[in-house]
SEVO-134843 format. One record per residue (C-alpha): residue in one letter; x, y, z; residue number from 0. Coordinates in nm, 4 decimals. Each point is the difference from the previous one (the first is absolute). Example, Ala and Ser with C-alpha at 12.3 -4.5 7.8 and 13.67 -1.06 7.14 Angstrom:
BEGIN
   resn          u          v          w   resi
      A     1.2300    -0.4500     0.7800      0
      S     0.1370     0.3440    -0.0660      1
This chain:
BEGIN
   resn          u          v          w   resi
      M    -1.6732     1.4274    -0.8719      0
      S     0.0442    -0.3748    -0.0378      1
      N    -0.0218    -0.2419     0.2918      2
      L     0.3789    -0.0346    -0.0184      3
      E     0.0444     0.3764     0.0339      4
      N    -0.2624     0.0151     0.2760      5
      G     0.1713    -0.2871     0.1809      6
      Q     0.3395     0.1674    -0.0295      7
      A    -0.1464     0.3274     0.1265      8
      A    -0.1586    -0.1786     0.2963      9
      F     0.3329    -0.1698     0.0770     10
      E     0.1882     0.3304    -0.0148     11
      A    -0.2639     0.1549     0.2289     12
      E     0.0608    -0.2909     0.2422     13
      D    -0.3588    -0.1202    -0.0491     14
      Y     0.1273    -0.3563    -0.0147     15
      I    -0.3319    -0.1792     0.0406     16
      N    -0.1453     0.1805    -0.3011     17
      A     0.3254    -0.0408    -0.1941     18
      F    -0.0081    -0.3754     0.0582     19
      R    -0.3670    -0.0197    -0.0996     20
      L     0.0740     0.1805    -0.3279     21
      L     0.3366    -0.1559    -0.0854     22
      K    -0.0484    -0.3676     0.0908     23
      P    -0.2370    -0.0761    -0.2927     24
      I     0.2377     0.1791    -0.2369     25
      A     0.2925    -0.2009     0.1390     26
      E    -0.1991    -0.3206    -0.0465     27
      Q    -0.0539     0.0980    -0.3648     28
      G     0.3782     0.0142    -0.0451     29
      N     0.0978     0.3664     0.0369     30
      A     0.3646    -0.0041     0.1150     31
      E    -0.0103     0.3399     0.1697     32
      A    -0.3112    -0.0891     0.2000     33
      Q     0.1588    -0.3343     0.0906     34
      C     0.3059     0.1777     0.1370     35
      V    -0.2095     0.2391     0.2101     36
      I    -0.2068    -0.2898     0.1373     37
      A     0.3248    -0.1823     0.0860     38
      N     0.1278     0.3085     0.1794     39
      M    -0.3213     0.0245     0.1999     40
      Y     0.0305    -0.3647     0.1069     41
      Q     0.3699     0.0394     0.0826     42
      L    -0.0486     0.3079     0.2169     43
      G    -0.3470    -0.0749     0.1331     44
      L    -0.1532     0.3117    -0.1504     45
      G    -0.3760    -0.0195     0.0514     46
      L     0.0103    -0.3751     0.0534     47
      E     0.1841    -0.2601     0.2016     48
      R     0.3612    -0.0615    -0.1026     49
      D     0.0329    -0.3126    -0.2102     50
      F     0.3494    -0.0577    -0.1300     51
      S    -0.0840    -0.2992    -0.2167     52
      E    -0.2678     0.2084    -0.1749     53
      A     0.2485     0.2854    -0.0392     54
      I     0.2493    -0.2288    -0.1719     55
      H    -0.2755    -0.1538    -0.2123     56
      W    -0.1083     0.3413    -0.1336     57
      Y     0.3564     0.1324    -0.0396     58
      E     0.0855    -0.3083    -0.2073     59
      K    -0.3060     0.0455    -0.2233     60
      S     0.0968     0.3628    -0.0576     61
      A     0.3716    -0.0684    -0.0459     62
      E    -0.0633    -0.2780    -0.2501     63
      Q    -0.1788     0.2573    -0.2160     64
      G     0.3029     0.2266    -0.0029     65
      Y    -0.0802     0.2377     0.2863     66
      G     0.3452     0.0901     0.1341     67
      V    -0.1169     0.1405     0.3334     68
      A    -0.1528    -0.3379     0.0848     69
      S     0.3187    -0.1833    -0.1010     70
      N     0.2065     0.2315     0.2173     71
      N    -0.2367    -0.0424     0.2954     72
      L     0.0247    -0.3789    -0.0315     73
      A     0.3783     0.0256    -0.0085     74
      E    -0.0039     0.2076     0.3182     75
      I    -0.2233    -0.2526     0.1757     76
      F     0.2287    -0.2892    -0.0931     77
      R     0.3230     0.1931     0.0670     78
      S    -0.0944     0.0997     0.3520     79
      G    -0.2247    -0.2872     0.0937     80
      A    -0.2775     0.2527     0.0547     81
      C    -0.3631    -0.0910     0.0474     82
      G     0.0796    -0.3134     0.1966     83
      I     0.1566    -0.1524    -0.3115     84
      A     0.3421    -0.1618     0.0293     85
      A     0.2754     0.1999    -0.1681     86
      N     0.0904    -0.1499    -0.3363     87
      Q     0.2836     0.1765    -0.1801     88
      E    -0.0477    -0.2005    -0.3194     89
      K    -0.3632     0.1106    -0.0291     90
      A     0.0970     0.3557     0.0941     91
      E     0.2587     0.0096    -0.2773     92
      K    -0.2507    -0.1410    -0.2504     93
      W    -0.2553     0.2712     0.0792     94
      Y     0.2593     0.2821     0.0092     95
      H     0.1179    -0.1022    -0.3463     96
      K    -0.3594    -0.0205    -0.1183     97
      A    -0.0658     0.3508     0.1366     98
      R     0.3019     0.1347    -0.1900     99
      E    -0.1179    -0.1727    -0.3190    100
      Q    -0.3381     0.1661     0.0562    101
      E     0.1795     0.3359     0.0144    102
      F    -0.0484     0.0484     0.3728    103
      L     0.3318     0.1718     0.0583    104
      H    -0.0105     0.0432     0.3767    105
      T     0.0997    -0.3562     0.0875    106
      R     0.2801    -0.0662     0.2445    107
      R     0.3012     0.0512    -0.2233    108
      N     0.2433    -0.1384     0.2573    109
      F    -0.1981    -0.3213     0.0285    110
      L    -0.0030    -0.0464    -0.3752    111
      S     0.3692     0.0754    -0.0455    112
      N     0.1043    -0.2257     0.2892    113
      N    -0.2266    -0.2878    -0.0941    114
      S     0.0029    -0.0021    -0.3804    115
């Protein structure tokens, strides 16, 4: 198994410290999936202290590479003002649209139809 697969397996087994150790170097090398998982770990404080600015940083890196889950997660953060970040509907709409373009089809349809 690759380090990415081992990191994903550790994450799924809730071995977050090992998952972070395996996935962070892969994220730093530009892997969008690893970046999204690292962002999720920072956002939720899984195996490390919550750090919302780091979560957004890693979600943006992942989303900018076309990873729809990351775009959707950013949209949710900005829509709700989660993570100690002020709500920003314009940014939320931008990331929801990006997620749809990236074929992430589980975005908030009502938000998109009411704010398009």
